[in-house]
C-alpha positions in Angstrom: -6.2 23.6 -10.6 -3.5 24.8 -8.1 -1.1 22.7 -6.0 1.2 24.2 -3.4 4.9 24.7 -4.0 6.9 21.7 -2.9 4.0 19.3 -3.5 5.3 15.7 -3.8 4.9 13.9 -7.1 6.4 10.5 -7.0 6.0 6.7 -7.2 5.8 3.8 -4.8 7.1 0.2 -4.9 7.6 -2.6 -2.4 10.8 -4.6 -2.0 9.4 -8.1 -2.4 7.5 -7.0 -5.5 10.5 -5.4 -7.4 13.8 -6.4 -5.9 14.0 -10.1 -6.6 16.0 -12.8 -4.8 14.2 -12.5 -1.5 14.6 -16.2 -0.8 14.2 -15.9 3.0 10.7 -14.4 2.8 7.6 -16.1 3.9 6.2 -15.2 0.5 8.8 -17.4 -1.3 7.7 -20.4 0.8 4.0 -19.5 0.2 4.5 -19.4 -3.6 5.9 -23.0 -3.5 3.2 -24.2 -1.2 0.4 -22.8 -3.3 2.1 -23.4 -6.6 1.9 -19.7 -7.5 3.9 -18.1 -10.2 7.2 -17.5 -8.4 8.5 -14.0 -7.8 12.1 -15.0 -8.6 14.1 -12.0 -9.9 10.9 -9.8 -9.9 11.9 -6.6 -11.7 15.6 -7.1 -10.6 15.6 -3.8 -8.7 18.0 -5.1 -6.1 20.7 -4.9 -8.9 19.1 -2.2 -11.0 18.1 0.3 -8.4 20.2 3.0 -10.1 18.1 2.5 -13.3 15.0 3.1 -11.1 16.5 6.3 -9.8 17.1 7.4 -13.5 13.5 6.5 -14.3 12.3 8.7 -11.5 14.5 11.5 -12.7 13.0 11.1 -16.2 9.6 11.4 -14.7 10.6 14.6 -12.8 9.5 12.9 -9.6 10.6 14.5 -6.3 9.6 11.6 -4.1 9.9 7.8 -4.0 8.4 5.3 -1.5 10.2 2.0 -1.3 10.3 -0.7 1.4 13.1 -2.4 3.2 12.9 -6.1 3.1 13.1 -7.5 6.7 14.2 -11.0 5.5 17.2 -9.4 3.7 18.2 -7.3 6.7 17.8 -10.1 9.2 18.2 -13.4 7.3 18.5 -15.3 10.6 17.0 -14.4 14.0 19.2 -11.7 15.6 21.7 -11.7 12.7 21.8 -8.5 10.7 23.4 -8.1 7.3 25.3 -4.8 7.5 26.1 -4.9 3.7 22.3 -5.0 3.0 21.7 -2.0 5.4 24.6 -0.1 3.7 23.0 -0.9 0.3 19.6 0.6 1.4 21.4 3.6 2.8 23.2 4.1 -0.5 20.0 4.0 -2.4 18.4 6.5 -0.1 21.4 8.8 -0.4 21.4 8.6 -4.2 17.7 9.5 -4.2 18.2 12.5 -1.9 21.2 13.8 -3.9 19.0 13.5 -7.1 16.4 15.7 -5.5 14.0 12.8 -4.8 12.7 12.5 -1.3 13.0 8.9 0.0 10.0 7.6 1.9 10.7 4.2 3.5 8.1 1.5 4.4 9.2 -0.9 7.0 6.5 -3.6 6.6 4.9 -4.2 3.2 3.2 -7.6 3.6 6.3 -9.8 3.4 8.1 -11.1 6.5 11.0 -13.5 7.3 10.2 -17.1 7.0 12.0 -17.8 10.2 9.4 -15.7 12.1 6.7 -18.3 11.5 9.1 -21.2 12.0 9.8 -19.9 15.5 6.2 -18.7 16.2 3.7 -20.5 13.9 0.8 -18.4 15.2 2.5 -15.2 14.1 0.8 -12.0 15.1 -2.0 -13.9 16.8 0.5 -13.7 19.7 2.8 -11.0 21.0 5.9 -12.8 19.8 6.6 -10.9 16.5 6.4 -7.4 18.1 9.8 -7.5 19.7 11.7 -8.8 16.6 9.9 -6.3 14.4 10.9 -3.4 16.7 14.5 -4.6 16.8 14.5 -4.6 12.9 13.0 -1.1 12.9 15.7 0.2 15.3 18.5 -1.3 13.0 17.0 0.2 9.9 16.4 3.6 11.5 20.1 3.7 12.6 21.4 2.7 9.2 19.3 5.2 7.3 19.7 8.0 9.8 20.6 11.2 8.0 19.2 10.0 4.7 15.5 9.3 5.4 13.0 11.6 7.3 9.7 10.1 6.1 8.6 6.7 7.3 5.7 4.3 6.8 5.6 1.6 9.5 3.0 -0.7 8.0 1.6 -0.7 4.5 -2.1 -1.6 4.3 -2.1 -3.4 7.7 -5.8 -4.3 7.5 -5.4 -5.9 4.0 -2.4 -7.9 5.3 -4.3 -9.0 8.3 -7.6 -9.8 6.5 -5.9 -11.8 3.7 -3.3 -13.5 5.9 -5.2 -14.1 9.2 -8.9 -13.8 8.2 -9.3 -15.3 4.7 -6.2 -17.4 4.2 -5.4 -16.0 0.8 -1.9 -14.9 1.9 0.7 -16.2 4.3 0.5 -17.3 7.0 -2.8 -18.7 5.6 -5.1 -18.6 8.7 -8.8 -18.8 8.1 -10.5 -16.9 10.9 -13.1 -15.3 8.8 -16.0 -16.8 10.7 -14.7 -15.2 13.9 -13.4 -12.1 12.2 -14.5 -9.5 14.8 -13.6 -11.7 17.7 -10.1 -12.5 16.4 -9.3 -9.0 15.1 -10.9 -6.8 17.7 -11.8 -8.6 20.9 -8.7 -10.8 20.9 -6.5 -7.9 20.1 -4.9 -8.6 16.7 -5.5 -5.1 15.4 -4.4 -3.6 18.8 -1.2 -5.7 18.7 -0.3 -4.2 15.3 -1.2 -0.8 16.5 1.1 -1.3 19.5 3.9 -2.3 17.1 3.2 0.8 15.0 3.2 3.1 18.1 6.5 1.7 19.4 8.1 1.9 16.0 6.9 5.5 15.8 8.7 6.3 19.1 11.9 4.6 18.0 12.0 6.5 14.7 11.3 9.8 16.5 13.9 9.2 19.1 16.5 8.9 16.2 15.1 11.9 14.5 12.6 14.2 16.2 11.9 15.9 12.9 10.9 12.7 11.1 7.4 12.3 9.7 6.0 8.9 10.6 2.7 7.2 9.7 1.2 4.1 8.2 -0.4 3.6 4.8 -4.0 2.7 5.1 -5.9 1.1 2.2 -9.0 3.2 1.8 -12.0 2.1 -0.4 -14.8 4.4 -1.3 -17.8 2.6 0.3 -21.5 2.9 -0.9 -24.5 1.0 0.5 -25.8 -1.7 -1.9 -29.4 -0.6 -1.2 -30.8 2.7 0.1 -31.9 1.3 3.4 -30.9 1.4 7.1 -29.6 -2.1 7.2 -27.1 -1.6 4.4 -26.0 1.8 5.8 -25.4 0.2 9.1 -23.3 -2.6 7.4 -21.3 0.1 5.6 -20.6 1.9 8.8 -19.5 -1.3 10.5 -17.2 -2.3 7.6 -15.8 1.3 7.5 -15.0 1.2 11.2 -13.5 -2.3 11.0 -11.3 -1.9 7.8 -10.6 1.9 7.9 -11.2 3.4 11.3 -10.2 1.1 14.1 -6.5 1.0 13.6 -6.3 4.7 12.7 -8.2 5.6 15.8 -5.8 3.6 18.0 -2.8 5.3 16.4 -4.4 8.8 16.5 -5.3 8.4 20.2 -1.7 7.4 20.9 -0.4 10.5 19.1 1.6 8.4 16.6 0.3 9.8 13.2 2.2 12.7 11.8 0.1 12.3 8.6 -2.1 9.6 7.1 -0.9 7.6 4.1 -3.8 6.8 1.8 -3.8 4.0 -0.7 -6.8 4.4 -3.0 -7.8 2.2 -5.9 -11.6 1.7 -6.1 -15.1 1.7 -4.8 -17.2 -1.2 -3.4 -20.8 -1.6 -2.4 -21.6 -3.0 1.1 -24.7 -5.0 1.9 -26.2 -6.3 5.1 -26.2 -10.1 5.0 -26.7 -12.9 7.6 -24.4 -15.1 5.5 -21.2 -13.2 6.1 -19.1 -12.4 9.2 -20.2 -9.3 11.1 -23.4 -9.5 9.1 -21.6 -7.6 6.3 -21.1 -8.5 2.7 -18.4 -6.2 1.3 -18.8 -6.6 -2.5 -15.2 -6.7 -3.6 -14.3 -8.0 -7.0 -12.1 -10.6 -5.2 -15.3 -11.9 -3.4 -17.2 -12.2 -6.7 -14.3 -14.2 -8.2 -14.1 -16.5 -5.1 -17.8 -17.2 -5.0 -18.5 -17.2 -8.7 -20.6 -14.6 -10.5 -23.9 -16.5 -10.0 -23.6 -17.2 -6.3 -22.3 -13.7 -5.6 -25.4 -12.2 -7.1 -27.7 -14.8 -5.5 -26.4 -13.6 -2.2 -27.2 -10.1 -3.0 -23.8 -8.9 -4.2 -23.7 -5.7 -6.2 -21.0 -4.3 -8.5 -21.0 -0.9 -10.2 -21.2 -0.3 -13.9 -17.9 1.7 -14.3 -14.9 0.6 -16.4 -12.8 -2.1 -14.8 -9.1 -2.4 -14.4 -7.2 -5.7 -15.1 -7.7 -6.5 -11.4 -11.4 -6.2 -11.8 -11.6 -3.0 -9.8 -14.0 -0.3 -10.8 -12.4 3.0 -11.9 -14.1 5.7 -9.7 -11.9 8.8 -9.6 -14.3 10.9 -7.5 -14.0 8.2 -4.8 -10.5 9.4 -4.1 -11.8 12.9 -3.4 -14.5 11.5 -1.1 -12.0 9.4 0.8 -9.6 12.3 1.3 -12.5 14.6 2.4 -13.7 12.0 5.0 -10.2 11.6 6.4 -9.7 15.3 6.6 -13.0 15.8 8.5 -12.4 12.8 10.8 -8.8 13.3 11.7 -7.7 16.8 10.7 -4.2 15.5 9.8 -2.0 16.1 6.7 -2.6 13.4 4.0 -0.3 11.7 1.6 -1.6 9.6 -1.3 0.9 6.8 -0.8 -0.6 4.6 -3.6 -2.9 5.1 -6.6 -2.7 3.4 -9.9 -4.2 1.1 -12.4 -3.5 -2.4 -13.7 -3.7 -1.9 -17.4 -1.7 -4.2 -19.7 -2.6 -2.1 -22.8 -1.8 1.2 -21.0 -4.7 2.8 -22.9 -6.6 3.6 -19.7 -3.7 5.0 -17.7 -3.7 8.6 -18.9 -7.4 9.1 -18.2 -7.0 7.3 -14.8 -4.1 9.5 -13.8 -5.7 12.8 -15.1 -9.0 12.1 -13.4 -7.6 11.0 -10.0 -5.2 13.9 -9.7 -8.2 16.2 -10.6 -10.3 14.6 -7.9 -7.5 15.0 -5.4 -7.2 18.7 -6.4 -11.0 19.1 -5.8 -10.6 17.6 -2.3 -7.8 20.0 -1.6 -9.9 23.0 -2.8 -12.4 21.9 -0.1 -9.9 21.9 2.6 -8.1 18.6 2.6 -4.4 19.1 3.5 -2.8 16.8 0.9 1.0 17.2 0.5 1.8 14.5 -2.1 0.7 12.0 -4.7 2.7 8.7 -5.2 1.7 6.6 -8.2 1.7 2.8 -8.0 3.9 1.8 -9.5 7.2 3.0 -10.9 7.8 -0.3 -12.7 5.8 -3.4 -13.6 6.1 -5.7 -10.6 5.1 -9.0 -9.0 1.5 -8.7 -7.9 1.4 -11.3 -5.0 1.0 -14.4 -7.1 1.3 -13.2 -10.7 3.2 -10.9 -13.0 0.1 -10.4 -15.2 -1.1 -7.1 -13.7 0.8 -4.2 -15.2 0.8 -1.2 -12.9 4.1 0.4 -14.0 4.8 3.8 -15.5 7.8 1.8 -16.9 7.5 -1.7 -18.3 10.3 -4.2 -17.6 11.7 -6.3 -20.5 12.9 -9.5 -18.9 14.3 -10.7 -22.2 16.5 -7.6 -22.5 18.3 -7.6 -19.1 15.3 -6.2 -17.3 15.5 -3.0 -19.3 13.0 -0.3 -18.2 10.9 1.3 -21.0 8.5 4.2 -20.5 4.9 2.9 -20.6 1.7 4.7 -21.5 1.0 7.3 -18.9 4.6 8.2 -18.2 4.6 11.2 -20.4 1.5 12.6 -18.7 2.9 11.9 -15.3 6.1 13.8 -16.3 4.0 16.8 -17.4 2.1 16.8 -14.2 5.3 16.6 -12.1 7.1 19.3 -14.2 4.2 21.8 -14.1 2.8 20.9 -10.6 -0.3 19.8 -12.4 -1.0 23.1 -14.0 -1.0 21.2 -17.3 -4.3 19.6 -16.3 -6.0 23.0 -16.1 -5.0 23.8 -19.6 -6.0 20.4 -20.9 -9.6 20.5 -19.5 
């Protein structure tokens, strides 16, 4: 297995999930409203970011994707906290001086609470686009000279589906029965694409050499049954969740690469009981419906090992996803997230080894992949709970949030040090 010189081996996190103390976020209000486990101090990375840099150095990582929290930067409409911007710039500079490439996400699910106090309909209207672009411009200016790689939106379709379609996340809208009308015909996806396109232009105006994209959640899809109806349902869901937004950005010329977040496979079934006539058999859907009803409606899950999130472990799916994106778009690819929720840590080494190998196979077949970012650097808040453990480092809250290497960290270090040549000798 051979990876090119300069290949990026790193980790990803998100501000709300690791920083702590983001009291002005819409997620803080949502946790209170839904009586979820509060994020609180999270992993305390706002205070301990230097410890995170040291952990990355121990891993021999040469890249780190982190996000900038909008509600910290702009705690009140039009009021920007320069000290916060300076703190993010200091972190980016420290990473760069340590030989670690900072990759910055500008929207990773969480938003200022004031955005929805002002405009309760959120992104169902054009109102948030302007404030978001003002925020992007401020961050771009503050991090100029330190950051050259940007992700405008992380998993925008997951954020929209959970927040505006199913009501699982803030702002809690349930438009699932009119999913296609709300998202496509009424322009919700197009509005987010426009925000991405304009953010791209702002970032490139500041630095023409910057690389800018978005990080798309990509699931390996298979038809639940070998028939035309299920294949058509699969194609419709693939176009809706994966293709529509990417196509809008590609046609606007605002993708320098494609960020790929890959975790699992799902089966897709044609069904009159679901929006768009499609039953996407996510583990989350099975939990919401209950096992019995899920299967009565024709739901299908695979027989592979499951993560603590209930997601199937299908390493070859990463290779298939990368291959499809390469053939469809012909753009460079960056694996912006890939990891496993595994409290025991016993599955993480095999997960990491097999997914990196699948990525290597896709590259051998022509996919232009330039990096792999593991989710996550440290155990973090997983949108309602601290139970899922994704980190290459655990966080001991009873010992001043001390970071301790978790199972999988040694293998990741070997992969990063040897540019994955260690995997060839271990086969």
